[in-house]
GUNUTOR-596516 format. One record per residue: x, y, z of N, C-alpha, C in turn. Coordinates in pm, whole numbers, plus 32768, in hexadecimal, padded with zeros to 4 digits. Each point is the difference from the previous one (the first is absolute). Example, Ala and Ser with C-alpha at 12.3 -4.5 7.8 and 13.67 -1.06 7.14 Angstrom:
! residues 2
85277DC7830C7FA780778000805A80788000 7FDD80697FB88052807780067FB3806D8049 
! end
This chain:
! residues 521
5163638A188B808580157FC77FFC7FEA7F69 8035805A7FB480087FF07F70806A7F9A7FDD 7FE67FB57F9780637FA07FD1803C802C7F7D 7FF6807D7FE08040802F7F8780977FF58011 804480017F9480927FEF7FF680267F6D8007 7FE67FBC807080237F73800F7F907FA67FD0 80247F8B7FCB7F9C7F9D7FD87FAE7FD5807A 7F837FD67FEE7FA77FE2807180307F92805E 805B7FA97FD480307F958056805A80348071 802F807C7FF48056803C80677FA98050805F 7FF47FD0807E7FA98041806280427FFE8089 7FBF8043806080287FF0808C80097F6C8022 80587FDE805D800C7F788037803A7F997F9F 802F802D7F8C80327F9D7FA080847FC3802F 801D7F8B7FC880807FBE8017804F80067F7E 807D802A8009805A80047F8D806D7F988014 802D7FC47F93805E7F918007808B802E802C 80367FBB8063808680218030806B7FC97FA2 8076803D800680787FD07FBB7FF17FF47F69 7FA080487FC67FF180097F6F7FE480917FDC 802180257F847FD780837FD17F6780088003 7FCC806D80367F70801080127FC8804E7F8B 7FAB7FC07FB37FC780407F897F82804E8026 7FFB807C7FD07F8D805780157FD380347F79 7F80801B7FF37FCE80387F837F7C804B801A 7FD6804B7F9D7F83804980107FE8805B7F8A 7FAE806780177FDD805C7F967FF0808C8039 803080617FB67FF8808C80287FEC80547F83 80108081800C7FF980557F8980767FDF7FA4 7FED80177F7F806B7FE57F9F807D804F8021 80727FBE7FEF808480408013800E803F808A 7FCC7FBE8066800F802F808A807D7FC48040 8039804A805D80717FCC804E7FC87FC0807E 800E7F7B800A7FCA7FB58071806F7FE98066 7FE5801F807C80617FE4806B7FC07F9F8063 804D7F9980257FD27F99805E80677FF6806F 7FD07FFE807D80597FED80727FC57F95805B 80527F9F80237FDA7F95805C80707FF18065 7FE58021807D806A7FFE8064806F80607FD7 80797FCC7FF4807180547FD9801D7FF87F6B 7FB07FB47FB580177FEF7F707FA4805D7FB1 8039803B7F957FB380597FAA80207FE17F6E 7FA0801E7FA980157FEF7F717FAE806A7FB6 8034802B7F8D7FBB80627FAD7FF57FC87F72 7F8D80187FC07FEA7FCC7F797F9D805C7FBA 800580037F7A7FA480507FB17F927FA67FC6 7F84803080027F947FB77FBE800980167F6A 7FC77FA17FB38008800D7F6F7F91805B7FCA 7FF180057F7E7F9F805C7FC47F707FDD8024 7FE97F8280287F7B7FD9802B7FEE80068097 8069802780477FFA800D8090802E7F84804C 801C7F927FB9802B7F8680448091800D802E 801E7FC38070808980028034801B7F7E804D 807D7FDC800C802A7F918055808980208039 801A7FC880748080801C804480247F8A8058 807C7FFE802E802E7F98805C804580408076 7FDD7FD08077804A8023807880677F93801B 80708021803F80687F9C80187FD07F958063 803F7F8C7FFE7FDD7F978060800B80318090 7FA47FD380537FFD802A808C7FF17F86805A 8032800980797FF27F9680617F7780088043 7FDC7F9480447F7D7FFA80417FEF80748062 7F89803980007FE1807180587F69800D800B 7FD3804880647F71801A80137FEC8095801D 7F86802E7FEC7FDB80878026803A806E7FAA 801E7FE37F82803A80667FA87F9380557FC0 802B80737FCC7FA7805C7FB8803680177F74 7FA77FFE7F9E8026801D7F767FB980807FD5 804A805A7FC27FC480787FC8801980037F6A 7F9F80347FB7800C800D7F707FC980887FD7 8044803F7FA17FD780847FD28018800C7F6A 7FA480447FBC8015801E7F72801080967FE9 8018804A806E801080907FF67F7D804C800B 7F907FB67FF57F7D803E800C7FB97FCE807E 80017F7D80107FC17FC4807680627FA38044 7FEA7FEA807F80547FA980527FA97F988043 80337F86800D7FBB7F9B804F80627FC28063 7FC97FCE806D80507FBE80677FBF7F7B8023 804F7F977FFD7FD27F7B802880477FDA8081 7FB37FCF806080347FE5808680017F6C8022 804C7FE1806980077F79803980287F987F98 8067801F7FB680337FA57F9880667FA1803E 7FFA7F837FD880607F9C802E80577FD37F8B 807D7FE2801E80597FBD7FA280107F718032 7FD87FA07FAF80057F75802B7FFA7FA27F8A 7FAA7F9D80077FF17F9E7F957F76800F7FC0 7FFB7FFA7F7A7F8380117FB87FEB7F897FA3 7F8B7FC2800A7FDC7F8F7FAB7F79801A7FBF 7FF27FD37F857F7F80067FBA7FBD7F79800B 7F837FFF802F7FB27F8580107F9C7FF67F8E 80207FAC7F9C7FAD7FF67F887FB17F7E7FFB 7F9D7FFF7FA67FB57F857FE97F6B80147FFD 7FB67F9A80307F6F80077FFC7FC87FF3808C 7F8B7FC280107FB48010807C80457FC8807C 80527F997FF380407FCC80788071805A8031 803680557FAB805A8069802F7FB080768036 7F8E80187FC67FA8806E802A7FB67FDF8082 7FF37F8180217FB37FCF8072801D8052807E 7F968034803E80118065806880277FC58088 804D804E804A80307FD680847F907FD3805B 7F92804A80047F967FE380607FBB7F7C7FE4 80187FC47F8B7FC27F817FDE805B7F888015 807D80178027805E7F90800D80047FCD8090 80347F8880117FFF7FBF8083805980478066 805D80537FD3805C8046805B7FCB8087802E 7F8780267FD77FD3808880167FFC80278094 7FCD7FAA80577FF58026808E808A801B803B 80637FAB7FDD808980188030803680847FCB 7FED80177F7F803780787FC07FBB807C8034 7F7C7FFB800F7FB580748031802B8026808D 80207F9C80528027801A808A808A8040800A 805A7FE27FA3808980368007803680167F73 7FCE80647FB8803080197F788091802E7FFF 80467FDB7F97808C80277FF28006808F7FC9 802C805D80518001808E7FDA8069801E7F95 80587FA07FE4806780167F9B7FD17FD87F73 7F817FDC7FF27FCB7FDE7F7C7FA2806F7FD1 801180277F827FA980657FC37FCF7FCB7F79 7F9380397FD07FBC7FC67F8C7FCA806C7FA4 80127FE97F7E7FC280567F9A7FAF7FA67FA4 7F7E801D7FF47FAF7FAF7FA67FE8804B7F7E 802A7FC37F927FF0803B7F7C7F6B80067FDE 7FC880767FE37F70800B7FE77FD07FA47F90 7F887FC980157FC37FA27FA17F84803F7FC2 7FFB7FFC7F7C7F88802A7FB97FF47FAE7F80 7F837FE97FD57FEA7FB17F88804380417F87 7FF680847FF8803C804A7F90801D808E8030 8046804A7FB1802A808680287F8E80647FEB 7FCB803180717F9980677FFD80218067806C 7FA5805B801B801C80688063801A7FC5808A 7FB47F98802280137FC18084808A7FC0800C 80317FC77F9480857FC37FFE806A80688023 7FFE80707FBB8066806780197FED80418089 7F83800D802D7FE88037808680397FA5806B 7FF07F7D7FEE80377FA18061809880078005 803D80117F8D8092800D7FFE802C807C804D 7FB8806C7FF28027807C80447FEE7FF68098 7FA67FA7802D7FE97FF3809180477F87803C 80457FB17FAE80467F898033806C80298064 80147FAD80658060801F806A804A7F83802D 807E8010802280457F99804C7FC07FFA808A 7FE77F8780317FB77FEE807D80587FC2806C 7FE58029807A803D7FC480777FA07F99803A 80307FAD805C7FA97F9C803D7F9380418055 8011807E80267F988047804A7F8A80287FA6 80107FF07F7E7F9A802A7FA17F7E7FB28011 7F9080427FE17F7F7FBC80017FFA7F917F96 805880087F9F80007F9E7F93805D7F8B801A 803E7FFB807480627F97801D7FC67F767FE9 7F837FEA80277FC17F7D7FF47FF37FD47F6F 8008805D7FA07FEF7FDF7F7280837FE77FB8 8071800C804680817FE87FBF800A7F6E7FD3 805A7FE87FA2801E7F787FD480357FAF8076 7FBC7F90801E802E7FAB806F808A7FC77FE2 80137FCC7F8880827FC77FDA806B806C8003 7FE080757FC78062806D7FFC8027802F808A 7F9E800F8059801F802D808880547F9B804B 7FD77F807FFE80497F9A804D808E7FF17FCC 801180067F7B808580017FC4805380738038 7FC880787FFF80498077802E801A7FFC8096 7FA27FCC804C800F7FF28090807B7FAC8021 80107F917FB880737FA98017808480447FDA 7FFF80477F8F807980487FD78025806C8065 7F9C804D802C801B806E805E803E7FCA8080 7FCF7F8E803080377FC6807B808E7FCD7FEC 801A7FC37F8C80847FC67FE6806880697FDE 7FD8806B7FBB805F80637FCF8003807E8055 7F9D801280567FF3807780557FFF80817FAD 7FB07FFF7F987FE980787FAF7F6C800B7FE1 7FD680767FD67F7680137FD17FF27FC07F77 7F927FB97FEC7FE67FBC7F817F7F80377FC3 8009802C7F837F8C80317FB87FD27F9B7F99 7F7D7FED7FF57FC67FA67F9E7FA680527FA3 80167FF27F7E7FA8803D7F9D7FA57F917FCC 7F82800480267FA07F9E7FD07FD380247F74 80197FA77FA27FDC80187F747FC57F7E7FCA 7F807FE9801D7FC27F807FE27F6B80117FEA 7FC47F9C7FC17F7080057FE27FCF7F717FF2 7F9B7FDC804F7FC97F7A7FFC7FCC7FDA7F77 801B7F837FD97FCD7FCB7F84805080227F84 807280438011804D802A7F8B80607F937FD1 80077FF17F7D80667FAF7FBF8086804A8006 806C7FB57FF4808380427FF48002805E7F89 7FB07FE27F9A7FFE80547F887FCC808C801D 7FB18010806B7FCF80868024807080598032 80707FC4802A806F8049803C8078800A7FA3 7FE77FF07F7D806C80037F9D7FDB805D7F8E 806580327FBD7FE980537F897FCE7FA97F8D 7FBC803E7FA47FD27FBA7F8880767FC27FB7 806C804B7FF580767FD07FB6803C7F858042 80047FFF808580387F8C80467FAB7F837FEC 7F7D801080007FA77F8D7FEC800E7FC97F72 800E805A7FA0800C7FD67F7480897FC77FDD 8060800F805B808A7FD97FE180167F6A7FFB 7FA17FB28032800D7F6E80037F857FC27FBF 80157FA07FA77F907FC27FB97F9F7FBA805E 80317FD180737FA87FB7805B7FAC805C8057 8020808180057FB4805D80547FAF80667FAF 801E800F7F807FBD80677FB27F6A7FE77FF3 7FD17F8780207F737FE27FF87FAD805C8059 803C802F80707FB9805E80577FDA80807FB6 805B80307FAC7FE680787FB17FA97FDF7F87 801D7F927FBE7FB37FDB7F897F6C7FF08021 7FE17FBE806E7F747FEF80297FBF8086801F 804A805580457FCC808480247FE480547F82 805E80007FA47FED804E7F857F8B7FCB7FAF 7FF77F7D7FF57F937FC57FB27F79801E803F 7FFA7FFA80847F82801A80447FCE808E7FEB 805B80617FF87FD9808D7FF9800F803E7F75 801C7FAC7F9E801180327F787F7F80457FD1 800E807C7FD07F8F80487FC87FA1803D8066 801B7FF180827FAA80398068803D8083802F 7FBA806D7FF3803580838026801480068096 8056805C802D80168012808F7F7F80278047 7FAD80507FBE7F808027803C7FA87F868019 7FFA7FA77F9D7FAE7F888010803C7F9F8065 80867FFA800580417FAB80647FDE8031808D 8004808280137FE1803780847F6F7FE48025 7FA480147FA17F737FE580187FEB7F6D8027 80427FA97FB67FF67F70801B80317FE0808C 8070803B802880397FE280837FAA80398070 7FCD807A7FEF7FAB803C80677F7E7FB18012 7FCA7FCC7F947F887FAB8009801F7F81804F 80777FC97FE880297F8A804D800B80228095 803C80738023800F8026808C7F78800B8045 7F9E80357FB97F79800B80397FC77F75801B 80127FA57FA07FD17F77801180487FBD8075 80848012800480517FBF80677FD88030808B 7FE68082800E7FDA803780827F807FBF8032 7F9D7FF17FA77F837FC1802880157F6C801F 80547FBD7FB0801B7F72801780487FEC8085 80618056801E804A7FF7807F7FA1800F8077 7FA0805A7FF17FA08015806C7FAA7F838015 7FD27FC47F937FB07F86800B80507F8E803D 807B7FEE7FCF80507F8F8030802B80138092 801E807D80278026801A808B7F8E7FDD805F 7F8680227FD87F8C7FE080527FED7F688009 80127FBD7F8E7FF27F6E7FFD80637FBE805E 808080267FF880667FBE80517FF780278093 7FC78076801A7FE98025808C7F977FA5803F 7F997FE07FB07F957FAB803380257F6D7FF9 804E7FD97F9A80267F737FEC80947FF67FDB 805880088064809180057FE480377F897FB4 7FBE7F8D800680347F877FC17FC67FE77F75 7FC280657FC67FC47FF07F7C806A7FDC7F98 7FE77F977FB2805B7FDA7F957FFC80697F90 8071800C7FB9800A80667F977F967FEE7F94 7FE87F867FD77F9C7FE77F987F75802C802D 7FE27FEB807F7F80802B80367FF880988009 8071804080238003809380057FE5803B7F77 80377FC37F987FE980327F797F6E7FEE7FD8 7FC47F9180297F737FEA7FE07FA8806A8041 80218024807B7FAE805F804B801C80917FD7 808180207FF28028808C7FEA800E80257F6D 80057F9E7FA88017801C7F7480937FF47FDD 801E80137F8180897FF07FCE806080618044 80757FCD8028806C80578030805580277F88 800380807FE18046802D7F87808D8033801B 80307FEF807D8087802B802080647FB47FA8 806A803F7FCC802D8089801A7FCA80687F9F 7F977FDF7FB67FC680607FA5804980057F7B 7FD6805B7FA98041800D7F7D808F8033800D 805F7FB37FCF808D8029800D801E80647F90 7FF0807F80228019806A7F9F8052806F8040 800580727FC2805B806C802B7FDB803C8087 7F8E7FD8803A7FD58038807F7FFC7F97806F 801E7F867FDE7FFF7F938061808A7FF68042 80077FFF808580827FFE804480507F807FE8 7FBE7F967FCE80457F817FEB80387FF37F72 7FFB806B7FB580347FFD7F7780977FF38000 803A7FC57F9780927FFB7FF5803B808D8006 80698010804E804A807E80117FB38069804F 7F877FE1802E7FAF80658043803F8038807D 80267FAB805E80398032807D8096801A7FF6 803B7FD27F96808A80297FE4800580967FEB 7FA480347FB0800180907FE27FC180518070 7F947FCF803E7FB780508061803A7FFA808C 80477F96802380337FF3808880987FF88002 80397F997FC080907FE9800D805280757FCC 7FDF80317F8A8050806B7FC57FF48083804E 7F96800D804E7FEF807B804E805F80068078 80307F8D802D805D80038071808F7FDB7FD5 80137FE77F8380857FE47FC9804280837FD7 807F8019802080667FA580378021801C8092 7F9D8002805980178015808F806F7FA0802E 80648033804180757FAF80227FDA7F918063 801C7F857FD87FD87F89804D80787FAA8025 7FEA7FAB8065805C7F9180177FD97F8C7FA5 7F7C7FEC7FEA7FD67F917FAD7F697FEF7FFE 7FD47F8E7FC87F737FE07FF07FDF7F7E804A 7F8A7FFB803D7FC47F8180277F807FF17FAE 7FDF7F847FDA7F987FED7F9B7FB17F82801D 7F7B800C7FFF7FA67F90801B7F9280057F96 800B7FAA7F9B7FA380037F8F800F7F7D7FB3 7FA17FE47FAB80047F887FAE7F797FBC7FF6 7FAA801980677F7D7FC280027FAF80207F82 800A807D7FD27FAD802A7F8E803D7FDF7F79 806E7FB88000803A7FCE7F827FFC7F697FFA 7FAC7FC2805780007F6E80027FB97FC37F88 7FBF80537FAD7FC37FCB7F8580687FEB7F92 8076803C801380707FEC7FA1807F7FE0804F 80007F91804980727FE7805980847FEE7FB8 7FFD7FC97F85807E7FE57FBC803E807F7FC4 7FB3806C7FF98037807E7FD0803680558072 7FE87FD3807E801C805980718095801A8014 80547F9D7FE8808F801680168035806F7FA6 7FD97FFF7F81802C80697FA47FC480868027 7F80800180267FBD807C80278042803D807B 80197FAD80648038802F807E8091802E7FEE 804C7FB77FB0808A80287FE48003808A7FBF 7FA880167FA07FFA80827FBC7FD9806E8061 7FA47FE2805C7FD7806580628076802C8056 804B7FA18034807280238057806780527FB3 80207FD67F878062804A7FB07FCF808D7FE1 7F7E800E7FE57FC780837FE38007805C8079 7FD77FCE8074800380548077808F802B8021 805E7FA67FF3808C80248019803080677F9B 7FD77FF27F83802680627F997FC480888020 7F848003802A7FBE807F8021804580448075 80307FB1805E8048803A8073809680117FE4 80277FE17F87808B80127FD380647FB78059 7FDA7F84802480577FAE80547FE37F6D7FE2 80557FC37FAC7FEB7F747FD780117F9D8072 8037802E807080147FA580717FA5801C8076 7F9980527FED7FA78022806F7FBE7F818036 800C7FE680837FCA7F8380387F6B7FF07FE8 7FD87F867FE37F747FDF7FE67FE37F7C8047 7FA7800580647FE27F8980507F737FCF7FE0 7FF77F847FD57F867FC37FCD7FB87FB4806F 7F7D800B80037FAF7FA980557FCA7F8E7FAB 802D7F86801B7FCB7F8E7FB77F717FE4802F 7FA77FE37FA27F747FEE80257FEF7F8E8065 7FA6801380607FE27F9480607F9E7F9C7FC3 7FD27FA480527F9B7FA17FD47F7780457FF5 7FB77FDF7F967F7A80397FF07FAC7FAD7FA0 7F847FEA80277F9C7FC97FA47F77801A803B 7FA380297FAA7F758009802B7FC17F747FFD 7FA67FE8805D7FC47F7A800D7FB57FD77F82 7FCC80617FB67FB27FE07F8980577FE37F86 8082801B800A80597FF17F8D804A7F7B8002 80197FC57F8A805E7F8F7FFA808E8032801C 80587FA28019808D80258010803D800A7F75 800180787FC7803380137F7980997FF57FF9 80418004807280927FFC8007804180707FB0 7FBD80747FFD803C80757FC2805280528064 7FD97FFD807F804F804A8063808C7FC48014 80127F7C7FFA80897FCD8006805980377F90 7FC680157F8A804E80397F91802A808F8020 7FA5804D803C802280888028806E7FFE806A 7FF27FA8806480677FF7806980887FDB7FC4 7FFF7FA27FA3807C7FD77FBF803C80747FB2 7FAB804D7FBB803080747FB4803F8065805D 7FC38018807280378060806080887FD18034 800D7F7E801A80807FCB802E806880097F91 7FD87FE57F84805E800A7F908032808F7FEC 7FA6806080118029808D7FF580658022806C 7FE67FD1807A80608015806D80887FC57FDE 80017F887FC6807F7FBE7FE28048803E7F89 7FB6803F7FA5803D80307F84802780948002 7FC180508055801E808F800480528021807C 806A804E7FF28052802580737FB6805F805D 802D8005807D7FCB805C80657F697FEF8014 7FD67F837FFF7F757FE180227FFE7FA5807A 7F90800380457FE87FA5806F7F777FC27FF0 7FE27F9B80517F7D7FC27FF77FD17FD3808A 7F87802980247FC17FD3807B7FA37F8C7FDD 801F7F8A80357FB47F877FE37F967FEF806D 7F7F7FFD7FD77F95800480647F907F9B7FE4 801F7F827FDC7F937FA27FE37FA47FE98076 8033801280797FB47FEA807A7FAA80778028 800180697FB17FB5807A80227F8280107FAC 7FD77F967FBA7F8580077FB37F877FE38057 7F8B80127FC67F847FEC80487F9A7FC27FA1 7FD47F87801E7FA47FBA7FA67F8080517FEB 7FD680087F817F8380427FDB800480978014 807680398010800D8091800E8084802A7FC1 7FF880577F9D8079802C7FBA804A806C804F 7FC5802A806F803C80678054801C7FCA808C 806C7FB5801280207FCA8084801880728064 7FD37FEE807B800E8069806480867FF9804B 80467F907FF5807E7FEF80498072803F7FB1 800D8082800B806580497FB280848011804B 80027FDB8082807B8011804D80777FB77FC5 7FF67F7C7FE680727FB97FC6802980357F77 7FA280377FB4802280357F7C805E8077800E 7FD88062805280568074801680857FDB803F 7FFC7FA0805C807B7FD7804580607FBC7F9F 7FCE7FAB7FA780597FB97FA38036805C7F94 7FB180637FD8803780677FA78071804B8046 7FEC801E808080688046804C807E7FAA800F 7FEF7F7D801680747FA88007805280067F7F 7FBA80027F8E804580087F80804D80837FF3 7FC4806D802B804380817FF9807880058060 7FEE7FCE8078806C8004806380747FA77FD7 7FE47F997FB0806A7FA97FCD803E80397F82 7FB0800F7F97803680207F7C802080917FE8 7FBE805B804A801380907FE98058803E806C 7FDF7FE3807F8048803F806F80717FAA8038 80007F7F7FDF806D7FA4802580167FF88097 7F918003804B800B7FEF80917FD27F75802B 7FC87FB37FA47FDE7F74801780447FAB7F96 801A7F82801D80357FA97F987F8E7FAC7FC6 801E7FB67F977F997FB87FB87FBC7F938054 80477FCC80637FC47F9880537F8A80358050 7FFB808380157F92803D804B7F9080327FA5 802080197F817FA180437FA77FB77FA27FA1 80387F8A7FE77FC67FA77F9B7FD07F7E803C 7F907FD07FCC7FD77F77801580397FAA7F90 7FE67F7E800080387FA67F9A7FCC80207F74 805C80007F9F7FDD80147F7380347F887FB1 7FAC7FC87FAA802A7F8F7FAE807B80227FAF 80617FA37FFD807D80157FB980127F9E7F8C 7FFF7F7D801F80147F9D7F967FCC7F798031 7FFE7F9D7FA37FCE7F7B802280687F977FD9 7FF67F8C8040804D7F8A7FD97FA27F887FFF 80127FA77F9D7FAB7F897FF580577F848011 7FD67FA8805D80467F83801A7F967F918007 7FF67FB57F937F9D7F967FFD7F738039800A 7FB77FD780687F77803080117FF68078805F 8074803B802080038072805D8027807F7FB5 7FB180678011802380847FCC801A80598079 807C8031800A802780518073800D80937FD5 7FC08057804C7FFD80907FE4805980478066 805980567FCF805C804980577FDC80958003 801F804080717FD6808980178075805C8023 7FF3807A7FD18053806C80357FC080338081 804F804180527FCF8043807A7FB67FA0805D 802A7F8580027FC17FA1805B80437FFF8089 806D8049800F80498006807F801F7F748037 80177FA37FA280237F7680237F947FB88050 7F8780337FFC7F957FBB80477F7A802F7FCB 7FAE7FA27FD47F77801C7FD87FA27FCA806A 7F8D803F800E7FA17FD580667F757FF47FC4 7FB87F9C802B7F737FF37FDB7FA88039806E 7F9580437FD57F9A802E805E7F7D7FBE7FD8 7FD67FA1804D7F857FB97FE180187F8C7FA2 7F947FBF7FDA80077F8D7FA78021802D7F72 80627FC17FC08027802C7F797F907FE77F9B 7FE880637FAC7FA07FF27F93802C805A7F8D 7FCC7FE27F8B802080497F8680947FF27FDA 803A7F8F8020807F7FD57FC77FDA7F9A7F94 8029801A7F847FD37FAD7F9080767FD47FAB 7FEE7F8F7FBC806B7FC57FAF7FC47FC67F81 804D80037F937FD07FCD7F8080737FC57FB2 7FDD7FA77FA580617FCB7FA27FFB804E7F7E 80317FC07F94800780447F7F7F7680267FCB 7F977FB9802D7F79801E7FD07FC4807D8043 8043803680647FD6807980477F797FEF8046 7FDE7F8580227F8C7FE98055803080058091 7FD28061804A8032801880877FAF7FB38067 80497FC2805E7FC57FB6806F8032803B8084 7FB17FF6806A80328027808380807FB38020 80638045803680827FC2801A80117FE28095 80467F94801B80367FEA80858083804E8007 801A8040807180788052800980537FDB807A 807F801D7FF3805E7FF4806F804F80828006 7FF08049806E80438081801080897FE9803C 806780307FBA808A7FF5802F8034808A8026 8081800F801080368080802F7FDE80757FA3 80217FF37F807FE5806D7FA37FC17FCB7F80 7FBC7F90800B7FC07FC57F8A7F857FB1802B 7FB07FDE7F9D7F897FAD80177FFC7F947F95 7FEF7F83802B7FF27F917FA37F6D7FE77FE1 7FE07FF57F807F797FE47FD17FFC7F717FC8 7F9C7FB380287FEB7F7B7FC67F6A7FE57FF7 7FDD7F9D7FAD7F777FD07FFA80017F737FC6 7FAF7FA780387FFC7F787FC97FBB7FFD7F77 7FCA80727FD67FC080097F7C805D803D7F97 8078802B802A8060803D7FA380867FBB8013 80207FA47FA6807D7FB5800B8078804D7FCC 7FE980547F9B806D804D7FC47FDC80958005 8015804080717FD4808B800F805380607FAB 7FBF80687FD38045806B7FB67FDD808B8036 7F8A800D803B7FD18083802B7FCC7FFA8090 8014806F80467FC6800F80857FD0808F800F 7FA0801280577FD28088801D7FC58004808D 7FFC807B80357FD2801680897FA480798002 7F8C7FF0803D7F9C806C800A7FE0803B7F77 7FFA7FA97F9B7FE180307F797F6880077FF2 7FC8806180447F6F800D800B7FDF8092801C 7F8980297FD77FD6808880237FF4800E8097 7FCA7F9980427FF580058092801D7F77803B 805C7FFC805E801B7F87804C804880298080 80207F9F8052803E801B808180977FEB7FF9 80518069800480927FEE7FFC80337FC38082 805C7FA27FF380327FBB807880987FFE8009 8047802F7F9980927FF87FFF803C80878026 8058800180668039807B803680957FEE801A 80448072800B80897FFF80318001800B8097 80737FEB803C8008800A80927FEE808F8031 800980627FA77FE8808B80277F6B80227FFE 7FAB7F9E7FE47F70801680027FC580337F7F 805280127F997FCF80347F817FDB7F8C7FA3 7F91800D7FB87FD17F907FAD804E7FF07F7F 80007F867FCC80397FE67F7C7FA380397F96 803C80307F947FB0802D7F8F7FC87F887FB6 7F8180047FD57FCB7F967FA980577FF27F84 80087F867FCA80597FEC7F8D7FD37F887FAE 80347FF97F8780007F867FAF808E7FF07FCB 80297F857FEA808B7FE97FDD801F801C7F6E 7F9A80007FAC801880187F717F9680607FCB 802D80727FCF7FA480657FCD801C801F7F6E 804D7FAA7FBD802980207F777F927FE57F9B 7FA27FA780207F957FDE7FA17F8580538021 7FF580767FC27F95805D80227F797FD77FC7 7FFB7F977FAD7F7F7FCF7FCE7FCF7F8A8052 80477FE5806C7FE37F8B80517F7080018033 7FBB7F917FF37F7E7FED803D80157FD2808F 7FA98031805980017FCC80887FA27F898004 80377F8A800A7FAD7F87800380087FC4808C 7F93800980477FFD7FCC80877FF47F698002 800E7FC680767FFD7F6F800C7F797FC67FD8 7F988050800A7F7B7FD17FDA7FEC80047F69 806480327FB97FF980037F6F7FB380757FC9 7FE2806380547FB680757FD3806380697FD1 7FEF80307F86805C80627FC87FCA808D8018 8059805780317FDE808C8011806780517FB1 7FD280447F9B805C804C7FAC7FF08094801C 806F8042801D7FFD8090801A7FE0804D7F83 7FB6806D80117FEE805E7F928082804B7FED 802A800C7F83807E80427FE57FE7808C7FCD 
! end
């Protein structure tokens, strides 16, 4: 089937957003009269001098099995089995990209897939070449019967599965993600430069490539790919023979790991790279909203993440011409590699994600500290992640659940009485619960030396004390890259990690042993 006239994202089996104007676009001959018919709705529009055109169909109610026809007076195309339902874009990096067949729910899902979920994966390429454009021309919306079903986003599918069951409509997911990408890869150059705390992403990139021609940049990157391919082969063989090999030993045996390679105009991890090559190619496909799982690759600049992430959300909403388009955040889970110290940079990222949720309207947050996996940045337990994203959507977007069902406890405020610091929570449903022995509850005085705290869990608060802190000022919970969360609401949802005071951004983390760990800024 030719995809001329309509943009490549419009294919058989696609899902179009219900109850909103449906945006369509494409390219034809210059000054052509384009006619589009979907069900009983029709629209006519003229292409411009370059052949580009865009049009809107009126809002439609949920439906399945529709046919869309498009004509430019020269050629006609027909798209079949179209559904009108809910459409969400699943953005981020590898944990959003993580494939269904690798998650713990795969056997259940494979045995009884939800036929009301459909998926479009935005083609991935390092840079724009012939293969990139060929992949776009062959891209298709997929059904669960597809041979590629096992490769769908696990989080995206489980999220959509829950929505389809609750709303009784077909749900489409547009996967637009790439493992290892910074948020800066999904933003325009102008948006990154708009804030002094984030422009370093562009400044470093420009400085690195100053005076290097595009030809030399491409040569440099292709040489890296050749090296990486050979290194991957050596390391794969090593880990197949010795799965428990430490990273330092792997480097000694296999040689230097040069990933992610030279960050230049051909590297997919460059600032703005996937914004132009992936996101803009499917914008402004009419959506209900975004789900997003990312932050791991910005942990080297945790204090800049709140500004970076805020700019990303505002940019995406601007591009879709809807300042209120729902955006649901996945807060990072627990993670640390065994060879790494606890840099306490992931708590800063988690705090930034929570602050963005609190400061921007029409956002939600899935809190998943219990879904991490020690020594593996790719946890396989993706079921709770998709489910908690769905809870946020069903509460904040569709209004079929109330907050008591969608939220776990969130830190609200503190009170100090003598040697007791009491922390109060929103969404505690008047009852907090401990699971297991309490740990990673910490308390400090004015010197900010933190000690393990004794705690008393009350209805919607927790009292922190320590015989080593007579005049407490600060408390924190799970303020670690990896630890065991134990505080939950009665609805089974975990409390978000927190610290009671985040105003001093130059604060040193001084543990009870007196060892100072200072974050890189």
